[in-house]
Each structure stands twice: as C-alpha cells, then as structure tokens.
C-alpha positions as CSV (number, residue, x, y, z in Angstrom):
1,M,-26.2,-67.6,-76.8
2,S,-23.8,-67.9,-73.8
3,G,-20.8,-70.1,-74.6
4,H,-21.2,-70.3,-78.3
5,S,-18.6,-67.7,-78.8
6,K,-16.0,-70.4,-77.9
7,W,-14.6,-70.4,-81.6
8,A,-13.3,-66.9,-81.3
9,T,-11.8,-67.4,-77.8
10,I,-10.1,-70.4,-79.8
11,K,-8.8,-68.1,-82.4
12,H,-7.7,-65.5,-79.8
13,K,-5.8,-67.6,-77.4
14,K,-4.1,-69.8,-79.9
15,G,-2.8,-67.0,-82.0
16,A,-2.1,-69.5,-84.7
17,L,-4.4,-68.2,-87.2
18,D,-2.8,-64.8,-87.5
19,A,-0.7,-64.5,-90.8
20,K,2.3,-62.9,-91.4
21,R,2.2,-59.2,-91.1
22,G,2.4,-58.4,-94.8
23,A,-0.4,-60.9,-95.3
24,V,-2.5,-59.1,-92.7
25,F,-1.8,-55.7,-94.4
26,T,-3.2,-57.2,-97.7
27,K,-6.3,-58.4,-96.0
28,V,-6.9,-55.2,-94.1
29,I,-6.4,-52.9,-97.3
30,K,-8.8,-55.0,-99.3
31,E,-11.4,-54.5,-96.4
32,I,-10.9,-50.7,-95.9
33,T,-11.2,-50.5,-99.7
34,V,-14.5,-52.2,-100.1
35,A,-15.9,-50.6,-97.1
36,A,-14.8,-47.2,-98.6
37,R,-16.4,-48.2,-101.8
38,N,-19.7,-49.4,-100.2
39,G,-20.3,-46.7,-97.6
40,G,-18.1,-43.8,-98.7
41,G,-14.7,-42.6,-97.1
42,N,-15.9,-40.7,-94.0
43,P,-15.5,-43.2,-90.9
44,E,-18.1,-41.1,-88.9
45,S,-20.9,-42.2,-91.0
46,N,-19.5,-45.7,-92.2
47,P,-19.6,-48.1,-89.4
48,R,-17.8,-50.9,-91.5
49,L,-15.0,-48.6,-92.2
50,R,-14.4,-47.6,-88.7
51,T,-13.9,-51.2,-87.9
52,A,-11.6,-51.8,-90.6
53,L,-9.5,-48.8,-89.5
54,S,-9.5,-50.0,-86.0
55,K,-8.0,-53.3,-87.2
56,A,-5.6,-51.2,-89.3
57,K,-4.5,-49.2,-86.1
58,E,-3.9,-52.7,-84.4
59,C,-1.7,-53.9,-86.9
60,N,0.2,-50.6,-87.0
61,M,-0.4,-50.2,-90.7
62,P,1.0,-46.8,-92.1
63,A,-1.5,-43.8,-92.4
64,D,-0.3,-43.6,-96.1
65,N,-1.5,-47.2,-96.7
66,I,-4.7,-46.6,-94.9
67,D,-5.1,-43.3,-97.1
68,R,-4.4,-45.0,-100.4
69,A,-7.0,-47.7,-99.5
70,I,-9.7,-45.2,-98.8
71,K,-9.1,-43.3,-101.9
72,K,-8.9,-46.3,-104.1
73,G,-12.4,-47.4,-102.6
74,T,-13.9,-44.0,-103.1
75,G,-12.6,-43.7,-106.8
76,E,-10.0,-41.0,-106.0
77,L,-7.2,-43.2,-107.0
78,P,-7.4,-46.1,-109.4
79,G,-7.4,-49.6,-108.0
80,I,-8.7,-53.3,-108.1
81,S,-12.3,-54.0,-107.8
82,Y,-12.9,-56.5,-105.4
83,E,-15.9,-58.7,-105.2
84,E,-17.5,-60.0,-101.7
85,V,-17.9,-63.8,-101.7
86,Y,-19.2,-66.3,-99.1
87,Y,-18.5,-69.9,-99.2
88,E,-19.9,-72.6,-96.8
89,G,-18.9,-76.0,-95.9
90,Y,-17.9,-78.8,-93.4
91,G,-14.8,-79.7,-91.7
92,P,-13.7,-82.7,-89.9
93,A,-16.3,-84.2,-87.4
94,G,-19.0,-82.2,-89.4
95,V,-18.1,-78.8,-88.2
96,A,-19.7,-76.0,-89.8
97,I,-17.5,-73.5,-91.6
98,L,-18.3,-70.0,-93.0
99,I,-15.9,-68.1,-95.2
100,E,-16.0,-64.8,-96.2
101,A,-13.5,-63.6,-99.0
102,L,-12.7,-60.5,-101.1
103,T,-11.5,-61.4,-104.5
104,D,-10.9,-59.7,-108.0
105,N,-11.3,-63.3,-109.6
106,K,-14.1,-65.4,-108.2
107,N,-13.7,-68.5,-110.3
108,R,-10.0,-68.6,-109.0
109,T,-10.9,-68.1,-105.4
110,T,-13.8,-70.7,-105.6
111,S,-11.7,-73.2,-107.0
112,E,-8.9,-72.8,-104.4
113,V,-10.9,-72.7,-101.3
114,R,-12.5,-76.0,-102.6
115,N,-9.3,-77.4,-102.9
116,I,-8.1,-76.3,-99.4
117,L,-11.3,-77.9,-98.0
118,E,-11.1,-81.1,-99.8
119,K,-7.3,-81.5,-98.9
120,K,-7.8,-80.9,-95.5
121,G,-10.5,-83.4,-94.7
122,G,-13.5,-80.9,-95.4
123,S,-15.8,-80.4,-98.0
124,M,-17.6,-77.4,-99.8
125,S,-21.6,-77.4,-99.5
126,G,-24.3,-75.0,-100.9
127,A,-25.4,-71.8,-100.2
128,G,-27.5,-71.5,-97.2
129,S,-26.4,-74.9,-95.7
130,V,-24.3,-73.4,-92.9
131,A,-25.0,-69.8,-92.9
132,W,-28.2,-70.3,-91.1
133,Q,-26.5,-71.4,-88.1
134,F,-24.7,-68.2,-87.4
135,Q,-25.7,-64.7,-86.7
136,K,-23.6,-61.6,-87.0
137,R,-23.1,-60.1,-83.6
138,G,-20.5,-57.7,-81.8
139,L,-18.3,-59.7,-79.5
140,I,-15.9,-57.9,-77.1
141,V,-13.5,-59.9,-74.7
142,V,-12.5,-58.1,-71.6
143,K,-9.6,-59.8,-69.1
144,K,-10.9,-60.3,-65.8
145,D,-8.0,-58.2,-64.0
146,A,-9.3,-55.3,-66.2
147,A,-12.5,-54.8,-64.5
148,E,-14.7,-55.8,-61.8
149,E,-17.6,-57.9,-63.1
150,D,-20.6,-55.9,-61.6
151,K,-19.1,-52.7,-62.8
152,L,-18.3,-54.1,-66.2
153,M,-21.9,-55.7,-66.7
154,G,-23.5,-52.5,-65.7
155,I,-21.8,-50.5,-68.2
156,V,-22.3,-52.8,-71.2
157,L,-25.8,-53.9,-70.5
158,D,-26.7,-50.0,-70.2
159,A,-24.7,-49.4,-73.6
160,G,-26.9,-52.0,-75.2
161,A,-25.2,-55.5,-75.0
162,S,-27.4,-58.5,-75.2
163,D,-25.4,-61.1,-73.4
164,F,-22.4,-61.0,-70.8
165,T,-20.7,-64.2,-69.7
166,S,-18.0,-65.0,-67.4
167,E,-15.4,-67.4,-68.8
168,K,-12.3,-68.8,-67.1
169,D,-10.0,-65.9,-67.8
170,S,-12.3,-63.4,-69.1
171,Y,-15.6,-61.6,-69.7
172,E,-17.5,-62.1,-73.1
173,I,-19.9,-59.4,-74.1
174,I,-22.3,-59.9,-77.1
175,S,-24.1,-57.2,-78.8
176,E,-26.3,-56.7,-81.9
177,Q,-24.3,-55.5,-84.5
178,Q,-25.9,-52.1,-84.7
179,D,-25.1,-51.5,-80.9
180,F,-21.3,-52.9,-81.3
181,E,-19.8,-49.1,-81.6
182,K,-21.9,-47.9,-78.6
183,V,-21.0,-50.8,-76.4
184,K,-17.2,-50.4,-77.4
185,K,-17.3,-46.6,-76.8
186,A,-18.9,-47.2,-73.4
187,L,-15.9,-49.0,-72.6
188,T,-13.5,-46.6,-73.9
189,D,-15.2,-43.9,-71.7
190,A,-14.8,-46.2,-68.5
191,K,-11.1,-46.5,-69.5
192,I,-11.6,-50.0,-70.0
193,T,-9.4,-51.7,-72.7
194,P,-10.7,-55.0,-74.1
195,E,-8.7,-57.8,-74.9
196,S,-10.4,-58.2,-78.6
197,A,-13.4,-56.4,-80.0
198,D,-14.8,-57.4,-83.4
199,V,-18.1,-57.8,-85.4
200,T,-18.3,-61.5,-86.1
201,Q,-20.3,-64.4,-86.8
202,I,-21.6,-66.3,-83.5
203,P,-23.1,-70.0,-84.1
204,S,-26.2,-70.5,-82.5
205,T,-25.1,-74.1,-81.8
206,S,-21.5,-75.9,-81.2
207,V,-19.8,-79.0,-81.9
208,K,-17.5,-80.3,-79.0
209,L,-14.4,-82.0,-80.5
210,G,-11.6,-84.1,-78.9
211,L,-7.8,-83.1,-79.2
212,N,-7.5,-85.0,-82.6
213,E,-10.5,-83.8,-84.1
214,A,-9.7,-80.3,-83.0
215,K,-6.1,-80.6,-84.3
216,S,-7.8,-81.7,-88.0
217,A,-10.2,-78.8,-87.9
218,L,-8.1,-76.1,-86.8
219,A,-5.5,-77.3,-89.5
220,L,-8.0,-76.7,-92.1
221,I,-9.1,-73.4,-90.9
222,E,-5.5,-72.3,-90.8
223,A,-5.2,-73.2,-94.1
224,L,-8.2,-71.2,-95.3
225,E,-7.1,-68.2,-93.0
226,D,-3.6,-68.3,-94.9
227,H,-5.5,-67.7,-98.4
228,D,-4.7,-64.2,-99.6
229,D,-8.3,-63.8,-100.6
230,V,-10.0,-65.0,-97.3
231,Q,-10.8,-62.5,-95.0
232,N,-12.5,-64.3,-92.0
233,V,-13.4,-68.0,-91.0
234,Y,-16.1,-68.8,-88.8
235,S,-16.7,-72.1,-87.2
236,N,-18.9,-73.6,-84.5
237,I,-16.1,-75.6,-83.0
238,D,-16.1,-76.0,-79.2
239,V,-13.2,-77.7,-77.0
240,S,-12.9,-78.1,-73.3
241,D,-10.3,-76.0,-71.6
242,E,-8.2,-79.0,-71.0
243,V,-8.1,-79.6,-75.2
244,L,-7.4,-75.9,-75.4
245,Q,-4.5,-76.0,-73.2
246,Q,-3.1,-79.0,-75.0
247,L,-3.9,-77.4,-78.5
248,G,-1.0,-74.7,-77.1
C-alpha cells in the first residue's frame, strides 16, 4: 500500500481543506455526539470517541463543549439525532471520491452534496461503486527530523504497524484500524510527536493528476469539505512533488 496515502499527505501539506474554526468545532461536536451515542461516553472503552476527543484537543475545543457533546450522545442532555451517511462519486479526471457525512436531514444533505459534485465537474455514483477502492486504516505521519528512521521503524512495527514508508520530508506509518491506538501510544511513550495521526480511508490504487486536473479536483473536494454536514472526504488523487509544490 506504499504511496497510496498520498491524498492524506496532499490534504495535510496544503492546509487549504481546513474549514474555519467555528465550522471545525461543529464537525467535531457532531462526531463526539455520534461516537458517544454508538459506543458510550467512556473514551477508555470507546476508540471512536477517543479519536474524536483527540481532534477536539487539536482544535482547542473548550472542555464544556466536549462535555455537552458527550452528554447529548449518551442522552443525558437533549440534542439533535444525527444519521451517518456515505456518498460515492467521481471528480475531474475520473478520480474516486468517498464522502462521510453526519446529518439531521438526509434528503437535504444528499441534494446539496449532489449539487456540489455536479457544479464542480464531478458526479454522484451508486453505493459500492467507489467504496471498494478504499480500506479504513490508521495513518500516522512523522517528520523526518523527529526521529531516526531505524529507531522509528522498530518502534512502530513492534507495536503492530503494517506498513512503513519514507517520503521526501516525512515517514508514513500505516496500521490496521484496531492497531492504530497501540501504534500511536508507542510513539507517545517514546516521546515522538506525530505531525498527524488519523484513522482514514486509504485507496488501493491512485490516479496521478497534472497541475490543472489537480486544481479542479481539489476545488471540488474543498467545496465538499466546506459543507457543514460533511465530516471527511477521501480520494485516490496522486500528484508529483513538483505539482504539489505548485499547488502551494
């Protein structure tokens, strides 16, 4: 699977897909609420909630907001009931797009997501048309100046990582979903701070794009990311380092 995590790297380096702070809070609160609803309010026994709380910490969400979101999920406080929905589609140059959303009105969200896809040169496709190309995995990125390669490789492979690759400026560590927390903890115990660490959808194949195609595809994905109900957008986009640099 080496190299197929390029989309996550593009997102991280560009930084252009990060919504405004208020919108980030809204998305993370929804995720905390649904995670607590599905798996309970104790992060020790709820991996999805642990991951959501890590995201809340990264965006400096106040503790009161987090507490209320958990209690709304567990039913201790009244709140909106969100439904998890997934959309599949294609973007410019035929890139595959997988969209995860949380909504209180599926019909509205479906219509709006379809509209964004069509306006930006993409199209919505049927269930199963794209999802088979992706696998949910843990992905941890560590800057090269944060650890020596041999030491880092030994730590993560001993902790259960399934793949380790050396990119231009960083190391990328992939794990099975169930091993993600263990690998992340091993790095924390070794006092190695990752640049990013997420459970994500990694494509089994990728589509390499030139500059203009990449700009069009990223414009579509940015528009999807800006939608309040969209939590995550995954793609099998790949670009050369030269194109990535030109994207800014």
